[in-house]
C-alpha positions as semicolon CSV with decimal commas, in nm:
position;residue;x (nm);y (nm);z (nm)
1;X;-16,922;0,257;-8,904
2;X;-16,639;0,004;-8,940
3;X;-16,746;-0,049;-9,303
4;X;-16,725;0,322;-9,366
5;X;-16,381;0,343;-9,206
6;X;-16,261;0,053;-9,421
7;X;-16,400;0,201;-9,732
8;X;-16,229;0,532;-9,657
9;X;-15,907;0,361;-9,581
10;X;-15,916;0,173;-9,901
11;X;-16,002;0,488;-10,093
12;X;-15,699;0,677;-9,935
13;X;-15,460;0,393;-10,002
14;X;-15,578;0,354;-10,359
15;X;-15,547;0,729;-10,410
16;X;-15,185;0,723;-10,288
17;X;-15,094;0,409;-10,494
18;X;-15,251;0,566;-10,817
19;X;-15,091;0,896;-10,774
20;X;-14,752;0,735;-10,676
21;X;-14,791;0,525;-11,001
22;X;-14,820;0,853;-11,202
23;X;-14,518;1,005;-11,046
24;X;-14,313;0,685;-11,083
25;X;-14,399;0,676;-11,449
26;X;-14,237;1,012;-11,495
27;X;-13,886;0,948;-11,641
28;X;-13,590;1,170;-11,642
29;X;-13,599;1,407;-11,947
30;X;-13,317;1,367;-12,190
31;X;-13,131;1,680;-12,317
32;X;-12,788;1,823;-12,379
33;X;-12,666;2,178;-12,430
34;X;-12,355;2,404;-12,396
35;X;-12,289;2,769;-12,350
36;X;-11,996;2,996;-12,405
37;X;-11,988;3,358;-12,294
38;X;-11,730;3,629;-12,314
39;X;-11,766;3,933;-12,086
40;X;-11,568;4,243;-12,000
41;X;-11,661;4,476;-11,722
42;X;-11,449;4,762;-11,853
43;X;-11,305;4,539;-12,112
44;X;-11,067;4,835;-12,197
45;X;-11,048;5,152;-12,019
46;X;-10,785;5,423;-12,042
47;X;-10,776;5,760;-11,873
48;X;-10,508;6,025;-11,913
49;X;-10,423;6,369;-11,773
50;X;-10,111;6,526;-11,904
51;X;-9,834;6,269;-11,891
52;X;-10,028;6,064;-11,637
53;X;-10,228;5,769;-11,771
54;X;-10,405;5,456;-11,642
55;X;-10,503;5,157;-11,838
56;X;-10,738;4,882;-11,714
57;X;-10,824;4,558;-11,891
58;X;-11,083;4,307;-11,752
59;X;-11,179;3,996;-11,950
60;X;-11,390;3,695;-11,846
61;X;-11,505;3,382;-12,024
62;X;-11,756;3,121;-11,907
63;X;-11,826;2,782;-12,071
64;X;-12,064;2,524;-11,948
65;X;-12,180;2,187;-12,093
66;X;-12,475;2,000;-11,944
67;X;-12,619;1,659;-12,055
68;X;-12,884;1,450;-11,880
69;X;-13,032;1,104;-11,945
70;X;-13,180;0,836;-11,734
71;X;-12,854;0,652;-11,691
72;X;-12,591;0,922;-11,699
73;X;-12,568;1,287;-11,602
74;X;-12,267;1,503;-11,677
75;X;-12,188;1,876;-11,637
76;X;-11,867;2,065;-11,648
77;X;-11,751;2,411;-11,719
78;X;-11,461;2,653;-11,730
79;X;-11,467;3,011;-11,582
80;X;-11,166;3,230;-11,644
81;X;-11,110;3,594;-11,523
82;X;-10,828;3,819;-11,612
83;X;-10,761;4,168;-11,468
84;X;-10,478;4,402;-11,551
85;X;-10,403;4,757;-11,453
86;X;-10,114;4,977;-11,556
87;X;-10,024;5,336;-11,481
88;X;-9,758;5,581;-11,597
89;X;-9,640;5,915;-11,444
90;X;-9,443;6,140;-11,685
91;X;-9,182;6,404;-11,601
92;X;-9,239;6,740;-11,759
93;X;-9,128;6,962;-11,465
94;X;-8,819;7,167;-11,494
95;X;-8,812;7,367;-11,167
96;X;-8,545;7,320;-10,896
97;X;-8,756;7,092;-10,686
98;X;-8,788;6,829;-10,953
99;X;-8,429;6,874;-11,055
100;X;-8,331;6,805;-10,702
101;X;-8,564;6,496;-10,701
102;X;-8,422;6,382;-11,037
103;X;-8,063;6,397;-10,892
104;X;-8,183;6,198;-10,590
105;X;-8,373;5,929;-10,784
106;X;-8,243;5,974;-11,131
107;X;-8,601;5,923;-11,256
108;X;-8,906;6,104;-11,150
109;X;-9,126;5,900;-11,389
110;X;-9,251;5,555;-11,301
111;X;-9,445;5,278;-11,493
112;X;-9,642;5,045;-11,268
113;X;-9,851;4,751;-11,369
114;X;-10,030;4,462;-11,195
115;X;-10,234;4,174;-11,329
116;X;-10,406;3,870;-11,192
117;X;-10,605;3,575;-11,318
118;X;-10,825;3,306;-11,178
119;X;-10,969;2,992;-11,337
120;X;-11,231;2,750;-11,194
121;X;-11,341;2,429;-11,343
122;X;-11,663;2,287;-11,182
123;X;-11,774;1,933;-11,281
124;X;-12,022;1,680;-11,176
125;X;-12,094;1,323;-11,304
126;X;-12,342;1,050;-11,204
127;X;-12,354;0,718;-11,371
128;X;-12,614;0,439;-11,309
129;X;-12,480;0,081;-11,353
130;X;-12,793;-0,129;-11,285
131;X;-13,096;0,031;-11,443
132;X;-13,184;0,398;-11,393
133;X;-13,259;0,364;-11,022
134;X;-13,006;0,113;-10,901
135;X;-12,640;0,124;-10,814
136;X;-12,451;0,436;-10,913
137;X;-12,127;0,615;-10,881
138;X;-12,073;0,988;-10,858
139;X;-11,810;1,263;-10,859
140;X;-11,862;1,622;-10,778
141;X;-11,592;1,885;-10,744
142;X;-11,412;2,206;-10,849
143;X;-11,062;2,266;-10,971
144;X;-10,935;2,621;-10,906
145;X;-10,617;2,801;-10,972
146;X;-10,500;3,159;-10,956
147;X;-10,190;3,353;-11,044
148;X;-10,046;3,697;-11,139
149;X;-9,889;3,982;-10,946
150;X;-10,188;4,057;-10,725
151;X;-10,224;3,691;-10,627
152;X;-9,854;3,638;-10,561
153;X;-9,844;3,936;-10,318
154;X;-10,071;3,774;-10,068
155;X;-10,052;3,402;-10,120
156;X;-9,820;3,101;-10,098
157;X;-9,696;3,008;-10,444
158;X;-9,693;2,643;-10,326
159;X;-10,075;2,658;-10,274
160;X;-10,196;2,824;-10,592
161;X;-10,425;2,540;-10,697
162;X;-10,701;2,335;-10,534
163;X;-10,902;2,033;-10,631
164;X;-11,198;1,995;-10,403
165;X;-11,353;1,663;-10,493
166;X;-11,626;1,438;-10,351
167;X;-11,640;1,085;-10,494
168;X;-11,842;0,786;-10,395
169;X;-12,136;0,559;-10,480
170;X;-12,480;0,458;-10,374
171;X;-12,811;0,283;-10,467
172;X;-13,147;0,421;-10,556
173;X;-13,267;0,751;-10,693
174;X;-13,480;1,039;-10,586
175;X;-13,650;1,206;-10,894
176;X;-13,765;1,567;-10,900
177;X;-14,132;1,522;-11,024
178;X;-14,254;1,872;-10,976
179;X;-14,329;1,884;-11,353
180;X;-14,594;1,625;-11,298
181;X;-14,774;1,842;-11,045
182;X;-14,736;2,144;-11,286
183;X;-14,880;1,929;-11,565
184;X;-15,185;1,846;-11,352
185;X;-15,242;2,218;-11,282
186;X;-15,208;2,305;-11,657
187;X;-15,464;2,029;-11,753
188;X;-15,692;2,161;-11,489
189;X;-15,650;2,525;-11,594
190;X;-15,723;2,468;-11,953
191;X;-15,986;2,195;-11,891
192;X;-15,783;1,958;-12,112
193;X;-15,702;1,594;-12,127
194;X;-15,576;1,464;-11,792
195;X;-15,484;1,109;-11,887
196;X;-15,153;0,982;-11,772
197;X;-15,004;0,995;-12,127
198;X;-15,095;1,355;-12,176
199;X;-14,981;1,460;-11,822
200;X;-14,645;1,285;-11,872
201;X;-14,594;1,443;-12,212
202;X;-14,652;1,792;-12,058
203;X;-14,408;1,706;-11,773
204;X;-14,147;1,594;-12,018
205;X;-14,145;1,938;-12,186
206;X;-14,138;2,117;-11,845
207;X;-13,850;1,887;-11,730
208;X;-13,616;2,005;-12,002
209;X;-13,629;2,356;-11,862
210;X;-13,606;2,700;-12,014
211;X;-13,218;2,682;-12,025
212;X;-13,242;2,405;-12,282
213;X;-13,484;2,604;-12,485
214;X;-13,277;2,920;-12,461
215;X;-12,970;2,741;-12,601
216;X;-13,168;2,568;-12,884
217;X;-13,398;2,858;-12,989
218;X;-13,227;3,177;-12,869
219;X;-13,473;3,473;-12,900
220;X;-13,764;3,234;-12,988
221;X;-13,706;3,021;-12,669
222;X;-14,003;3,137;-12,470
223;X;-14,240;3,113;-12,766
224;X;-14,125;2,774;-12,865
225;X;-14,136;2,644;-12,505
226;X;-14,500;2,740;-12,451
227;X;-14,604;2,619;-12,805
228;X;-14,453;2,280;-12,724
229;X;-14,642;2,273;-12,395
230;X;-14,971;2,357;-12,565
231;X;-14,907;2,087;-12,823
232;X;-14,828;1,826;-12,556
233;X;-15,155;1,922;-12,376
234;X;-15,338;1,874;-12,696
235;X;-15,464;2,233;-12,716
236;X;-15,240;2,442;-12,955
237;X;-15,423;2,764;-12,865
238;X;-15,363;2,740;-12,490
239;X;-15,003;2,871;-12,480
240;X;-15,084;3,194;-12,291
241;X;-15,300;3,005;-12,039
242;X;-15,028;2,762;-11,974
243;X;-14,775;3,045;-11,928
244;X;-15,005;3,192;-11,660
245;X;-15,003;2,867;-11,467
246;X;-14,621;2,841;-11,469
247;X;-14,531;3,213;-11,412
248;X;-14,814;3,376;-11,216
249;X;-14,740;3,399;-10,841
250;X;-15,095;3,304;-10,772
251;X;-15,008;2,941;-10,858
252;X;-14,813;2,794;-10,556
253;X;-14,709;2,454;-10,691
254;X;-14,467;2,296;-10,435
255;X;-14,174;2,072;-10,522
256;X;-14,254;1,709;-10,579
257;X;-13,997;1,424;-10,533
258;X;-14,035;1,043;-10,560
259;X;-13,812;0,758;-10,471
260;X;-13,531;0,671;-10,221
261;X;-13,156;0,658;-10,217
262;X;-12,849;0,594;-10,002
263;X;-12,502;0,707;-10,087
264;X;-12,159;0,748;-9,928
265;X;-11,853;0,943;-10,028
266;X;-11,519;1,087;-9,940
267;X;-11,443;1,459;-9,980
268;X;-11,114;1,623;-9,974
269;X;-10,876;1,878;-10,138
270;X;-10,649;1,660;-10,352
271;X;-10,413;1,948;-10,446
272;X;-10,286;2,056;-10,100
273;X;-9,975;2,265;-10,017
274;X;-9,658;2,070;-9,931
275;X;-9,695;2,123;-9,559
276;X;-10,071;2,038;-9,546
277;X;-10,199;1,693;-9,455
278;X;-10,583;1,717;-9,467
279;X;-10,750;1,379;-9,479
280;X;-11,088;1,521;-9,556
281;X;-11,418;1,396;-9,434
282;X;-11,673;1,126;-9,512
283;X;-12,045;1,188;-9,575
284;X;-12,326;0,926;-9,565
285;X;-12,673;1,039;-9,681
286;X;-13,015;0,866;-9,703
287;X;-13,330;1,018;-9,860
288;X;-13,680;0,912;-9,898
289;X;-13,957;1,104;-10,088
290;X;-14,315;1,020;-10,158
291;X;-14,599;1,228;-10,299
292;X;-14,898;1,147;-10,066
293;X;-15,130;1,263;-10,350
294;X;-15,119;1,508;-10,628
295;X;-15,126;1,796;-10,369
296;X;-14,909;1,664;-10,089
297;X;-14,544;1,560;-10,041
298;X;-14,349;1,389;-9,763
299;X;-13,968;1,400;-9,777
300;X;-13,698;1,283;-9,527
301;X;-13,329;1,336;-9,544
302;X;-13,067;1,194;-9,305
303;X;-12,697;1,308;-9,333
304;X;-12,397;1,205;-9,133
305;X;-12,041;1,354;-9,146
306;X;-11,720;1,246;-9,002
307;X;-11,389;1,434;-9,007
308;X;-11,121;1,184;-9,108
309;X;-10,833;1,376;-8,951
310;X;-10,694;1,211;-8,642
311;X;-10,626;1,363;-8,302
312;X;-10,306;1,169;-8,298
313;X;-10,174;1,370;-8,598
314;X;-10,167;1,705;-8,404
315;X;-10,538;1,751;-8,405
316;X;-10,554;1,773;-8,018
317;X;-10,365;2,108;-8,064
318;X;-10,695;2,232;-8,207
319;X;-10,872;2,158;-7,880
320;X;-10,595;2,284;-7,660
321;X;-10,587;2,597;-7,862
322;X;-10,958;2,652;-7,830
323;X;-11,008;2,536;-7,467
324;X;-10,722;2,739;-7,332
325;X;-10,887;3,053;-7,453
326;X;-10,691;3,293;-7,233
327;X;-10,353;3,159;-7,344
328;X;-10,472;3,206;-7,694
329;X;-10,468;3,580;-7,640
330;X;-10,153;3,575;-7,426
331;X;-9,944;3,362;-7,665
332;X;-10,033;3,576;-7,971
333;X;-10,064;3,918;-7,802
334;X;-10,378;4,032;-7,973
335;X;-10,514;4,376;-7,877
336;X;-10,859;4,326;-8,024
337;X;-10,882;3,945;-8,036
338;X;-10,783;3,718;-8,315
339;X;-10,884;3,774;-8,680
340;X;-10,979;3,513;-8,951
341;X;-10,634;3,563;-9,099
342;X;-10,479;3,486;-8,762
343;X;-10,673;3,161;-8,737
344;X;-10,593;3,073;-9,087
345;X;-10,220;3,110;-9,014
346;X;-10,240;2,900;-8,703
347;X;-10,432;2,629;-8,893
348;X;-10,173;2,628;-9,169
349;X;-9,889;2,583;-8,902
350;X;-10,070;2,282;-8,765
351;X;-10,168;2,142;-9,099
352;X;-10,540;2,150;-9,015
353;X;-10,800;2,085;-9,282
354;X;-11,001;2,361;-9,434
355;X;-11,311;2,226;-9,263
356;X;-11,130;2,222;-8,913
357;X;-11,016;2,582;-8,959
358;X;-11,367;2,684;-9,050
359;X;-11,493;2,506;-8,733
360;X;-11,224;2,697;-8,526
361;X;-11,346;3,024;-8,668
362;X;-11,712;2,940;-8,584
363;X;-11,619;2,843;-8,237
364;X;-11,394;3,140;-8,161
365;X;-11,520;3,415;-8,376
366;X;-11,882;3,311;-8,420
367;X;-11,845;3,339;-8,799
368;X;-11,984;3,095;-9,050
369;X;-11,752;2,841;-9,208
370;X;-11,767;2,506;-9,354
371;X;-11,710;2,266;-9,637
372;X;-11,826;2,299;-9,987
373;X;-12,078;2,013;-9,942
374;X;-12,408;2,079;-9,780
375;X;-12,284;2,355;-9,564
376;X;-12,126;2,125;-9,308
377;X;-11,886;2,288;-9,059
378;X;-11,633;2,050;-8,885
379;X;-11,595;2,076;-8,513
380;X;-11,226;1,952;-8,538
381;X;-11,047;1,623;-8,605
382;X;-11,262;1,305;-8,547
383;X;-11,573;1,518;-8,496
384;X;-11,904;1,393;-8,629
385;X;-12,229;1,555;-8,720
386;X;-12,581;1,415;-8,792
387;X;-12,873;1,614;-8,952
388;X;-13,227;1,484;-8,990
389;X;-13,488;1,681;-9,187
390;X;-13,841;1,581;-9,233
391;X;-14,078;1,800;-9,434
392;X;-14,449;1,771;-9,524
393;X;-14,595;2,007;-9,790
394;X;-14,965;2,038;-9,875
395;X;-15,109;2,245;-10,156
396;X;-15,461;2,330;-10,034
397;X;-15,526;2,489;-10,377
398;X;-15,318;2,646;-10,644
399;X;-15,295;2,972;-10,446
400;X;-15,252;2,826;-10,097
401;X;-14,964;2,613;-9,976
402;X;-14,856;2,503;-9,627
403;X;-14,516;2,350;-9,526
404;X;-14,440;2,177;-9,191
405;X;-14,086;2,071;-9,096
406;X;-13,870;1,891;-8,824
407;X;-13,505;1,935;-8,810
408;X;-13,265;1,759;-8,566
409;X;-12,895;1,834;-8,567
410;X;-12,629;1,669;-8,340
411;X;-12,267;1,762;-8,326
412;X;-11,992;1,574;-8,137
413;X;-11,632;1,700;-8,123
414;X;-11,343;1,447;-8,136
415;X;-11,212;1,283;-7,818
416;X;-11,351;1,043;-7,561
417;X;-11,498;1,302;-7,324
418;X;-11,667;1,515;-7,588
419;X;-12,014;1,636;-7,522
420;X;-12,282;1,603;-7,796
421;X;-12,470;1,923;-7,866
422;X;-12,812;1,911;-8,021
423;X;-13,050;2,155;-8,193
424;X;-13,410;2,065;-8,254
425;X;-13,637;2,285;-8,467
426;X;-14,006;2,259;-8,534
427;X;-14,173;2,492;-8,776
428;X;-14,476;2,550;-9,008
429;X;-14,535;2,823;-9,270
430;X;-14,836;2,892;-9,504
431;X;-14,855;3,110;-9,807
432;X;-15,171;3,227;-9,978
433;X;-15,229;3,444;-10,287
434;X;-15,524;3,682;-10,309
435;X;-15,675;3,798;-10,635
436;X;-15,345;3,751;-10,823
437;X;-15,226;4,078;-10,662
438;X;-15,113;3,992;-10,315
439;X;-14,936;3,708;-10,127
440;X;-14,947;3,661;-9,760
441;X;-14,712;3,433;-9,560
442;X;-14,724;3,338;-9,197
443;X;-14,447;3,143;-9,015
444;X;-14,404;2,986;-8,682
445;X;-14,082;2,828;-8,545
446;X;-13,968;2,675;-8,225
447;X;-13,600;2,587;-8,158
448;X;-13,458;2,389;-7,857
449;X;-13,087;2,358;-7,784
450;X;-12,882;2,131;-7,556
451;X;-12,497;2,169;-7,516
452;X;-12,468;1,815;-7,372
453;X;-12,319;1,923;-7,046
454;X;-12,614;1,816;-6,832
455;X;-12,645;2,149;-6,675
456;X;-12,892;2,436;-6,725
457;X;-12,976;2,492;-7,089
458;X;-13,075;2,809;-7,283
459;X;-13,447;2,874;-7,303
460;X;-13,622;2,761;-7,621
461;X;-13,659;3,022;-7,903
462;X;-13,999;3,087;-8,055
463;X;-14,046;3,295;-8,369
464;X;-14,357;3,418;-8,533
465;X;-14,325;3,617;-8,854
466;X;-14,548;3,743;-9,133
467;X;-14,480;3,865;-9,483
468;X;-14,705;4,052;-9,725
469;X;-14,625;4,137;-10,098
470;X;-14,865;4,348;-10,306
471;X;-14,816;4,411;-10,671
472;X;-14,939;4,763;-10,740
473;X;-14,886;4,740;-11,110
């Protein structure tokens, strides 16, 4: 019995090592493309009735450039939208009423026009300095600016532009290796060569993605994509069979990732209004991913956030404002309670960060808010948050997949006497396809919360759900 156990253990370890080796051999595909689009939703529209006329002009442009290589990734773009509307009311009335009005106003006709424009520049860069999985630096952000009559009517001219930027560094790399799992499925479906070299060649084509082929081959993109896959698989006539594997809902091929990484960065708006003093927040993340075999995946992610604004800089007003809830209504004399605009105005008076204002909205109004990174919502100056997510995915077959997960979240407001609230969630879901015509999904979730007060807590929440999709034709 012990010998059998040892043999099984050796076989399982060997299987994981061999599979891990295949995934580790998969390198990051190299490609580069750019797009430019010009659009107009009612590019030009004019309506008239008598001497009354309205003219509308809407124009938008979108440019995006993407490049990827094992040592350097870069993407950037420009989005611009312009909207203009003008109207004219003529005067062709000669009766006494309009003569009276003319004498009163000297001009019964009017020409009105408004215009607005908005531009955003998203960008992201990642540079590896020691190999392709060693030390790296990164920058990720968006520059945005707006103007025009419509914008000026409701915004502060001093705060017409924003530069939200996260910059930092790290070590290691987690590579998306789902193309390898898809390559294995393709080789199995066409009964083709399943050597490492062939599988990696197939995965390299998949890794470039349809976006690359669309930019390179335009209307022939799909045909060229599947022809290249068939050639990489060593079977030029298998293009349609390969297409079925990649597009049919019957093939549930889960995401695959391999590797590990740690990184840290500082995020802030570096183009704030003159009266704003937001210091931003710091984020530290660690990630580990390992395919257990061709059909299974283990992944764990730990994220920690810290609001860098200090309570000594007026941040304690945030807590006084929230804790003294009754005075909040008395001081501001709201009939139906505060609105998001009211809280934004208060936050601007204190110079609170965008993340802090979002946290205030979440606390008082129960609305979602947060930063541009990972959906984090600050709970005020000096507050911290930790998120731990562990997932395990198993593809029982190409038409049956199961996912189990564990999520732990802890939030601590600033201050020495703050309570740490926690939320723990356990869940599992499974999806199965039947006869290429129907998919069935079952899900179970169990959530426990603790507000950190030490008193009675809310009862755990259990959820059971099912979903069925049937393709009639």
